[in-house]
FIMAR-878513 format. One line per 5 residues: number of its first residue (from 1); their letters; for each residue x, y, z of C-alpha. Coordinates in Angstrom, 3 decimals, padded with zeros to 6 digits. Each point is the difference from the previous one (the first is absolute). Layout:
N
NUM	A	X Y Z ~ ...
END
This chain:
311
1	MRVLD	140.778 032.101 124.467 ~ 001.802 000.603 001.990 ~ -002.436 002.220 001.822 ~ -001.917 -002.224 000.764 ~ 002.496 -002.464 000.857
6	EGLHA	001.335 002.032 002.297 ~ -003.292 000.912 001.639 ~ -001.626 -003.369 000.060 ~ 002.794 -000.662 002.527 ~ 000.494 003.036 002.104
11	AALAV	-003.886 -000.894 001.022 ~ 000.391 -003.983 000.368 ~ 003.064 001.721 002.649 ~ -002.536 002.551 001.486 ~ -002.742 -002.757 000.671
16	RATAG	002.773 -003.272 000.449 ~ -001.758 -001.738 -003.052 ~ 001.536 -003.185 -000.813 ~ -001.121 000.378 -004.148 ~ -002.216 002.459 -002.465
21	AVFLG	000.103 001.030 -003.064 ~ -001.716 003.094 -001.874 ~ -002.585 000.011 -002.896 ~ -000.587 003.079 -002.700 ~ -002.801 000.254 -001.453
26	HSADL	-003.420 002.485 000.181 ~ -002.376 -002.728 000.861 ~ -000.422 -003.462 001.137 ~ 000.023 -001.279 -003.460 ~ 003.458 001.517 -001.336
31	LSCVA	001.214 -000.436 002.985 ~ 004.289 -001.997 -000.774 ~ 002.391 -000.744 002.451 ~ 003.765 002.641 -000.643 ~ 001.893 -000.860 003.294
36	AFGPE	-000.177 -002.976 002.520 ~ 002.030 -001.591 003.357 ~ -000.125 -002.976 001.616 ~ -000.979 -003.969 -001.197 ~ -002.631 001.052 -001.836
41	ARLLL	001.337 002.323 -002.361 ~ 001.353 -001.330 -002.636 ~ -003.932 -001.855 -000.339 ~ -001.382 003.531 000.593 ~ 002.411 001.515 -002.682
46	QRGAA	-000.483 -002.433 -002.745 ~ -004.128 -000.266 000.453 ~ -000.354 003.700 000.386 ~ -003.219 000.181 001.164 ~ -000.804 000.564 003.662
51	PNRDV	-001.360 -002.584 001.881 ~ -003.753 000.213 001.130 ~ -001.404 002.317 -002.225 ~ -003.366 001.211 002.823 ~ 002.449 001.017 002.346
56	VKRAL	002.074 002.054 -001.780 ~ -002.179 001.348 -001.839 ~ -001.995 001.512 004.009 ~ 003.750 001.075 000.191 ~ -000.197 002.240 -002.394
61	GRRAA	-002.649 001.820 001.006 ~ 001.694 000.899 003.399 ~ 002.155 002.543 000.244 ~ 002.042 -001.553 002.597 ~ 001.740 -003.565 000.874
66	QCASP	-002.403 -002.944 002.206 ~ 000.291 -003.080 000.535 ~ -001.183 -002.438 -002.200 ~ -001.190 -002.488 002.047 ~ -001.548 -000.670 003.421
71	ARQVL	003.447 -001.581 000.373 ~ 002.046 003.474 -000.490 ~ 002.588 -001.392 -001.565 ~ 000.053 001.423 -003.144 ~ 000.004 003.762 -000.743
76	LAPLH	-001.217 001.658 -003.085 ~ 000.257 003.130 -000.604 ~ -001.029 002.108 -003.095 ~ 002.004 002.248 -001.916 ~ -001.604 003.056 -002.221
81	DGKRS	001.017 003.537 -000.570 ~ -002.922 002.013 001.430 ~ -002.204 -000.716 -002.781 ~ 000.787 -003.478 -001.594 ~ 000.957 -003.255 001.140
86	LGLLQ	003.753 -000.622 -000.698 ~ 000.269 -003.965 001.560 ~ 000.246 -001.833 003.209 ~ 002.868 -000.698 002.821 ~ -001.234 -003.628 001.474
91	LESPS	002.553 -001.284 002.655 ~ -000.446 -003.010 002.041 ~ 001.713 -000.579 003.938 ~ 001.163 -003.140 001.283 ~ -002.766 -003.034 000.720
96	SPERF	-001.802 000.022 003.083 ~ -000.109 001.175 003.049 ~ 001.930 003.140 -002.029 ~ -002.641 002.865 -000.886 ~ -000.322 003.288 -001.855
101	SEHDE	-000.794 002.208 002.498 ~ -002.169 003.078 -000.554 ~ 003.612 002.356 000.468 ~ 000.944 -002.015 -003.119 ~ -002.961 001.183 -001.894
106	RVLTG	000.539 003.699 000.953 ~ 003.813 000.034 -001.289 ~ -000.773 -002.293 -002.782 ~ -002.170 002.658 -000.957 ~ 002.665 002.291 000.209
111	MARYI	002.150 -002.250 -002.179 ~ -002.397 -000.394 -002.878 ~ -000.362 003.657 -000.173 ~ 003.687 000.853 -000.265 ~ 000.499 -002.509 -003.119
116	ATSLV	-002.811 000.588 -001.649 ~ 001.473 003.419 -000.117 ~ 002.901 -001.010 -000.981 ~ -001.509 -001.847 -003.020 ~ -001.881 003.049 -000.791
121	QTSSL	003.782 002.186 -000.268 ~ 001.287 -002.763 -000.970 ~ -002.494 000.342 -003.161 ~ 000.425 003.350 -000.710 ~ 003.261 000.624 -000.003
126	RRQEG	000.207 -003.587 -003.144 ~ -002.600 002.650 -001.804 ~ 001.714 003.059 000.534 ~ 003.551 -001.592 -000.636 ~ -002.022 -001.894 -003.375
131	LAAHD	-000.894 003.453 -000.680 ~ 003.145 001.491 -000.015 ~ 001.369 -002.132 -002.742 ~ -003.137 000.575 -002.314 ~ -000.393 002.186 -002.034
136	PLTGL	-003.406 001.893 000.780 ~ -001.445 000.514 -003.919 ~ 000.790 -002.873 -001.518 ~ 000.869 -003.194 002.954 ~ 003.508 -000.433 -000.584
141	RNVRE	002.908 -000.590 001.267 ~ 001.769 003.773 000.398 ~ 003.332 001.211 -000.228 ~ 001.493 -000.649 002.765 ~ -001.463 -004.140 -000.170
146	LNNDL	002.017 000.152 -003.403 ~ 003.418 001.565 001.298 ~ -000.219 -003.029 002.783 ~ -000.918 -002.467 -002.972 ~ 002.092 000.773 -002.482
151	TRAVS	003.226 -000.165 001.424 ~ -000.870 -003.369 001.307 ~ -000.388 -001.099 -003.132 ~ 002.932 001.509 -001.388 ~ 002.004 -002.135 003.105
156	AARRG	-002.109 -002.752 -000.693 ~ 000.715 000.308 -004.141 ~ 003.971 -000.189 001.042 ~ -000.010 -002.689 002.213 ~ -001.796 -001.885 -002.327
161	ERDMA	002.173 001.325 -003.044 ~ -003.716 000.368 -001.627 ~ -001.400 003.188 -002.059 ~ -002.811 002.221 001.350 ~ -001.652 002.987 -001.961
166	LMFVD	-001.228 003.187 001.605 ~ -003.016 001.910 -002.041 ~ -000.872 003.538 000.341 ~ -003.275 000.419 -001.532 ~ -001.191 003.775 -000.691
171	VDHLK	-004.334 001.108 -001.079 ~ -000.036 001.082 -003.573 ~ -001.265 003.787 000.335 ~ -001.837 -000.353 003.694 ~ 000.020 004.355 -000.141
176	RVNSK	-002.414 000.006 -003.551 ~ -001.751 -002.351 001.909 ~ 000.019 001.881 003.521 ~ -000.818 002.919 -002.075 ~ -002.487 -000.884 -002.326
181	LGHAA	-002.182 -001.801 002.342 ~ 000.973 001.189 003.850 ~ 002.599 -001.874 002.552 ~ -003.122 -002.724 001.182 ~ 000.812 -001.354 -003.099
186	GSEAL	003.310 000.077 -000.374 ~ 000.635 -002.038 003.369 ~ -002.547 -002.338 -001.450 ~ 002.679 -000.376 -003.111 ~ 002.045 000.299 002.614
191	KRTGK	-002.155 -003.953 001.963 ~ -000.390 -001.594 -003.482 ~ 003.502 000.465 -000.790 ~ 001.135 -001.165 002.788 ~ -002.047 -003.155 000.416
196	ALDEA	000.463 -000.794 -004.023 ~ 003.525 -000.082 001.016 ~ -000.047 -002.338 003.325 ~ -002.807 -001.943 -002.237 ~ 002.704 -000.764 -002.610
201	AAGVG	003.143 -000.429 001.670 ~ -001.831 -002.403 003.638 ~ 002.387 -003.244 000.115 ~ 002.444 001.866 -002.075 ~ 000.838 003.097 000.775
206	DVFRF	-000.463 002.045 003.653 ~ -001.526 003.644 -001.051 ~ 000.570 003.495 002.062 ~ -001.531 003.357 -000.572 ~ 003.753 002.353 000.185
211	GGDEF	-002.381 003.375 000.285 ~ -001.816 002.012 -002.436 ~ -000.633 -001.648 -003.183 ~ 002.405 -002.717 000.150 ~ 000.003 -003.608 001.101
216	VVVQK	002.816 -001.987 000.283 ~ 000.242 -004.085 -000.922 ~ 003.082 -002.655 001.221 ~ -000.164 -003.398 -001.427 ~ 002.330 -001.118 002.595
221	NASKE	001.216 -003.578 -002.694 ~ -000.465 001.472 -003.285 ~ 002.347 000.906 -003.114 ~ -000.052 002.864 -002.693 ~ -002.106 -002.195 -002.048
226	SARAL	-002.170 -001.249 002.782 ~ -000.209 003.466 001.569 ~ -000.407 001.740 -003.628 ~ -003.144 -002.752 -000.084 ~ -001.553 000.528 003.356
231	ADHLR	-000.066 004.571 -000.962 ~ -001.473 -000.614 -002.859 ~ -002.633 -002.395 001.397 ~ -000.657 002.781 003.052 ~ -000.118 003.042 -003.086
236	SHVAA	-002.512 -002.239 -001.697 ~ -001.988 -000.533 002.552 ~ 000.071 003.073 001.651 ~ -001.508 001.367 -003.488 ~ -002.001 -002.737 -000.803
241	STAGP	-002.320 000.536 004.039 ~ 000.401 003.527 001.014 ~ -003.389 001.457 -002.455 ~ -003.079 000.514 000.687 ~ -003.336 001.607 002.676
246	MRSGG	001.177 001.463 002.947 ~ -001.942 000.165 003.201 ~ 000.316 003.295 000.231 ~ -000.938 000.564 -003.200 ~ 001.356 000.562 -003.904
251	ELPKI	001.998 -002.634 -001.434 ~ 003.615 -000.724 000.692 ~ 001.886 000.261 -002.984 ~ 002.553 -002.747 -001.058 ~ 003.486 -000.026 002.511
256	TVSIG	003.656 -000.948 -000.900 ~ 002.565 000.135 001.101 ~ 003.941 -000.174 -001.633 ~ 002.016 -002.262 002.128 ~ 004.115 000.243 000.467
261	VATLR	001.956 -003.921 000.885 ~ 002.987 -000.432 001.309 ~ 001.809 -003.043 001.418 ~ 002.673 -000.786 002.687 ~ 002.309 -001.525 -003.011
266	GLRHV	-000.262 002.876 -002.309 ~ 001.505 002.013 002.663 ~ 003.852 000.642 -000.774 ~ 002.479 -000.746 002.270 ~ -002.685 -002.209 002.692
271	NGQPP	003.353 -001.219 001.867 ~ 000.893 000.797 003.551 ~ -002.642 002.362 -000.038 ~ -002.574 000.246 003.607 ~ -003.612 -001.214 -000.563
276	SDLKS	-001.010 004.373 000.460 ~ 001.789 001.272 -002.469 ~ -001.095 -002.761 -002.753 ~ -003.549 000.686 001.118 ~ 000.599 004.092 -001.331
281	RLMTT	001.527 -001.102 -002.718 ~ -002.995 -001.760 -000.604 ~ -002.450 001.774 -000.286 ~ 002.119 003.340 -001.483 ~ 000.579 -002.124 -002.570
286	ADRAL	-003.543 -001.144 -000.665 ~ -001.662 003.540 000.976 ~ 002.735 001.098 -003.271 ~ -001.622 -003.034 -002.009 ~ -003.630 001.381 000.053
291	FRAKD	000.921 003.470 -000.333 ~ 001.214 -000.784 -002.819 ~ -003.359 -002.416 -000.703 ~ -002.053 003.341 000.102 ~ 001.990 001.829 -002.124
296	AGRNR	-000.673 -002.531 -002.591 ~ -003.564 000.213 -000.092 ~ -000.806 -001.958 003.430 ~ -002.236 -002.847 000.601 ~ 003.102 -002.153 -000.232
301	VELAT	002.463 -001.613 000.835 ~ 003.499 000.838 000.043 ~ 003.342 -001.880 001.560 ~ 003.061 001.389 001.570 ~ 003.454 -000.059 -001.904
306	SRDDR	003.521 -000.157 001.198 ~ -000.755 004.504 -000.378 ~ -003.024 -000.536 002.539 ~ 003.021 -000.669 002.878 ~ 001.800 002.696 000.710
311	H	001.262 001.433 002.615
END
């Protein structure tokens, strides 16, 4: 929005326009006003659609800016990325006798290209940022996102004087799946496990891919009892929803997980501890509980005890 707003005002200044708007969409029927200034700006933004469909359709079919009427008081410039239409830039001049010139058309054509390029670059950057924040295999948020989110969650819990939970989730016997069925099956097991965890935690917890065969679930408003209940639900849902045929052929067996759970109030001596230290202790404590779950036979949940919270 900032790119479009700044581009609109720069274009208006270049051709001395007193009002204008930016419409985004790939066709005349899909255009929607996303930025505007001038006397009718609020109306345009509320209405959304461009005012004259036939005029707009002709403008979108061009490559250069052109006046929309013989009076030469409305300039329309298509926004495109070289392959398809992105939208339309509309500028208005003062009332008669002021008119846009052919020079103004050429200037606005250049400005429209600049705005379209900026729009494409901004969209690409956002896509890249989105990819950088997510694990490419499962689509879940990654370790970097976990670190940022967990620090904020611990700080918020301390301010609100409430408890929260962190769960380390480990896929049981993933190496067996890899060795018997191949790495493609192992990747499929991780994808299905991530999907099952995300489904089971929806509205209650946030799921992250930690790496390898591990996931982390953060429950931002929890008690020891609710955390245990969520962990049990995660475990059972994974076991119930992961088996089945694979696109590559063959059958994926039932996947199970082991889970270690730690709560903020379950840590010892939390007063005066900075959020970064508490975050590390939560992760370490949950990890130790996870190892106990694996040692006890896997496909089970273990709650951390004070003995797991040791330095």
